[in-house]
N, C-alpha and C positions, 0 to 999 in steps of 0.2 A: 802290774808289768814292772819287771826289774831291768837293770842296765849295769854295764861295767864302765860308765862313764866316769873320768877322773872327777872327784868331788870337787876339786877347786875350780872346776868349770860349771858347776851346778849353782842354780838359784833355788833355795829351798823354800817352800810354801807350806805353811801350816793350814790345813783344811779343817773347818769346824765339822764335828760330827752331826749337828742338827741341820745345818744348811750351809752350803759354800757361799761365801761373801763374794759379791761380784766386784766391789772396787778393788780389793787386794788382788784378785785373779787377773783383773785388766791392767792394773799397775804393773805386776810381775811379768805378765805377757809382754808388755812394751819394754819394760827393762831387759829382759832376757834377750829380746829381739835386738835391742841397741847394742848389747854387750856380746851377742853371740853365745849365750849360755844355754846349757839344757835346764829345764824345770824340772824339779823333784817335788811332786804333790805328796806330802806326808799327812796321814790321817791316823790319830792314836785312839784306839778303843780302851777306855778306862775300865778298871775291874769293876765287876757288879758285886753288890753286898746283899745277899738275900739269905733268908733262914733255911732254905731247902737247896740242896746241891743241884737237883735236877733242874729246878726253876732257875736258879742262878746261870746254870749252863745255858739253857734255852735262851734266857735273856741276852746272854753274852753272844750267842750266835746271831741272834736278831740284830743285835747292834752292829757286829761286823758286817752283815748283809747290808744294813743301812749304810754303814760307812763305805763299803764298796761302791754302792750307787752314788753317793756324794762324791767320791773320787771321779767316778765316770763323768758326772755333771761337770765337775770343775775342769777335767782335761778337755772335755768338748768345748767348754767356754774359752778356755785358752787357744784351742785350734780355730775356734770362730774369729778370734782376734788377730792370730798370726798362723796361717795354715802350715808354715814351714818349721814351726817349733817342734823340738824334741822334747817330749813330755813323757816322764815316767812317774808312776804311781806306786805308793808303798802304804800297806795297811798293817799297822802294828798293834800290839797288846800293851797297854801301859798308860801312865800319865802323860799328857801332851808336852808340858814343859820340859821335863827331864829328857825325853826322847829327842825332842827339837834341839836342845843344847847338844846332847850327844852326837847327833847327826850333823851338827853345824860346824864341827871341828875344823874341817877344810873348805867348807862351802864358802862361796863368794859372799853370800849374804842370805838373810832370812826375811821373808816377807809374811806378815800376818795382818789379820782384821781384827776387829774388836767388837765385843757386844754391847759396848756404850755403859758398861757398869759404872757406878759411882766409885770414888777412891776406896771408901770403906768396904762396899761389897766386892771390890776387885781384890782387896787384901784378904777378906774372909772366905772368898770362893776357892774350894778345893780345887776346882777346874781352872783357876786363873792362869792364863798363858802369857799375855802381853808383858805384864811387869816382870815376872821371874825370867822370861826368856831375854827381854831387853837389858835385865840386870846382869845375866851371867852369860850369855852367848859370847864366844871369842870372835865373832864376826859381825859386821854391821848388821843392825835389825831395823827393818822398815815397818811401821805401824800405819797401816792406811785407814785412818778414821774418817777423814773427808777427802775429796777429791783434790787433784793438783789444780791450780788455776792457769790453765793453758791459754786463757784468752787475754790475760794480763799482758800489757805492752810496757817495756819490753819484759819479756819472760825472764824470771830470775830464781835463783836458789838462795836461801839464806843460811849463813852459818854462824853460829855462836862462837866467839872466840874469848878465851880467858888465860891463854899462857901455858896451859897444863899439857902434858904429853897426850892426854886423850884429846884435848883440844886441837893440838897439832895434827893428829890423826884425822880429826873430823875436817879440819881445813883442807888436808890432801884429798880426802874422799869427796868434799864438796867442790873442788876445783875439777876433779875428774867427771863428776855428775854434770856440772854445768858444761864441760867441753862436749861431752856426749850430746847434750840437748842443744847445743847452740845458744845457751843462755848467759846471761850476766850473773855475777856472783855478788851478793850482798854481805859483807863481813860486818857483823855487829858485835860491839863490845858494850856490855852492860854493866854500869857501876852503881852500886847501892848507896843510897844517901847515908852520909856519915852520921854515926850515933853521938858524935863529940861536938861537930859543928855543921851549922847549916850554910856556911859561906867557904868558898874555895877561892884560891888565888886565881887570877885571869889566865895564866899559862897553862892552867890544869888540862883544859879541854885540848888545846893543840898538842900538848904533850902526849895525851892519851891518843889522839889521832895519829901522831908520828909512831907511836908504840904499835898501834894496830897495824899500820901500814908495813912495818918491819916484821911484824908477827906473821903476815901472809906473803912476804916477799919471796921466799924460796919457791912455793907452789906457783906463785904467779909467773915467776920466770920460766917454769916448766910448761905452763899453759899461757902463752903469750896473746892467744886469741880470745881469751876470756876476760871480758871487762869487768873490773872489780870497783865496787864503790865501797867506802870505809864509813862507818857510822858509830858514834858514841852516844848511848841513851842512858838516862838516869832513872832508876826505879827497880822494880822486882824483875829479876831474870826471867821467871815464867811468863809474867804479865807482858814484858817488852817483846820477847821471842814470839809469844802467841800473837801479839799484835802484828809484828813483822809478818807472820805466816799468812795473814788474811789475803795477800795477793800472790804468794809464792808458789812455785812447782813443788817444793819440799823445804823443810827446815832440817838443818843437820847439827848435831850436838855431840860432844864427846861425853864418854862415860869414865867414872873412876879418876877423874882429875883432881888437881888441887889448884885453888885460885878463886877467882872472882865468883864462879858459879856454885862452887863446893864448899863455901864457908858454912852453908847450911848442911843439914843432914845429908849423907851420902845418897845420891840418886834422887833428891828431892825435885830437881829441875827436870830431870828426864820424866819423872812420875808426873809431875805437873803438866808438861807439855803433852803428854799421852791423852790428857782429858781436856786440854784447853786450846790446842793447835787447830788451825783451820785449814790444814794441808797435811799430806803424809810427813811424819816424823821419822827421821833417820837418826839413830844412835850409834856412835862409833866407838869402839873400846880402845884404850891405849895399847900399843903393841905388846906390852908385857903382861897384859890381862890373860888371866888363865881362868877356865871355867870351874866354877864351884863343884865340890865333890857331891 
C-alpha cells in the first residue's frame, strides 16, 4: 500500500525480511501514536546471486512474496497496538541500509530492530543495517534492542552531553521525548580519566556540573515541565551510558560531534551503545549532517 503523506510526518520502520521484530514495532506504534505520525513500514529485498538466471529470478520472486507477508504481519501488529494508526507499507528491491537512508531524508525518525550480532559480525555482514543507518541517516535513528523500562519510578530519559553540535541536537530531542512521555530527563556528562594525572582539583566537579546545567539550559526553558537532573560520571562513555540505560525509557546520544565522547574513533560510542545498552538507543545527527553518497 502506498500513500501521499508528507514524509516529514512519517515514522519510518525497517522490517526484517526473515521475521518482523516485535519490540521495534511496538515501540514505533507507541511513538507514532504519541506524535501523531504516519508509520511507513519498509522492507528491502536484496539481490540474489545465483548461477542460473531462471533460478535467481524464481528465488527473488519467492523472497518478495515472503517480504510481502512479513509486511502484512508487521502492519497487523501495529494495528493491534493502536487501531487508529495510519500504516503504509513499501516493498523495494535493494540493500536495506542504503534504501532506508534514502527514504529517511525528510522522515521524522527511523526505528530499527537488531539481530543481536556481535560487533565484528555486524561489520562483516553484507546485510548489516543498524550500524550504517545509525551512522548515515540524516534523521534520528532508534534501535530497539531491549525494551524501555516503563515500570521504573520516576520514568526518565537519559541524554549524553558533551557540548558538540550533535550533542546539542540530542539534548533538544531528549527534552521533546521526555515531555511527550511525561518523564524526567537525566543529563549525563562522562569524563574519561586523565592520562596525565590521577588527581584533580576540588572545584573540578562543581565546575563540570555548572557547565552541564548551562549546556541544557536553553531546551530546559522551552520545556519547563520536564524535571532535569544533572550528573557527572567518571569512566568510559559507553560503559557509563550503558549503566545509566538500565532503568531508562531510552538513552539519547548525538552523532558526529566533537568533544568528550568523540576523542575516540568516530562513532565508537554509538556503536558501543548499540551492543551494550539495556533500553532503546536514539542517535541524533548534528543539524549539518548530510547522508553519505
